C-alpha angles and dihedrals in degrees: 000000000000087000091060091048091051090048091051093050091047091050092049093048101043104019087227117115098208126063092197122074096208124082091235092054094047093050090046090053089050091052091050092048091051090047091052090051090050091052091050092049091049091050092050091049092047093052095045105112094013110151138140086243104052096204095054096083089048092053092046092051092048094051091046092054102036105023134262095287094058098086115077107138136094116263093241091068095062116101116207121199123186131194126180100204112061091020110244140157107183122185119201116199126196109279093041099278109151127196128188114215100186111079114244091232090068093063093045091051093045095051093042094050093047089051087050090053091052094046095047093046090051092050090047091052091049093048091048091050093049091050093050092046095050122083119268125272091270097048129257118336118265118270094254096059 
């Protein structure tokens, strides 16, 4: 998260998104930024519905979606299922009513940022390969080398 803060301050000060001047460095910075965003999205999704009383977030989500009179069952009858990819905390109430606690935006951000990591890493690898395949800064070596 500190990386994103440093990137934001650098962008505000220089109006240039990348700190590095090489293509490899800029794509690497992009991959790290996307990875930081993915970690933040995963943390938000993991802590959605976090409570000392596990059924409380389920009841709050149910009353938010269906009104305050919708909850009339003991807490022991609520079934809670969790998945970590895609992030999901699903509460099933008696009668088949299901409520999702993790916001849908979390999964969209998580998948998008992981795709960004893969794309930036691929571009960084290609730019690194093209730099190493090109002749040096002073041209090709002399014939006798």
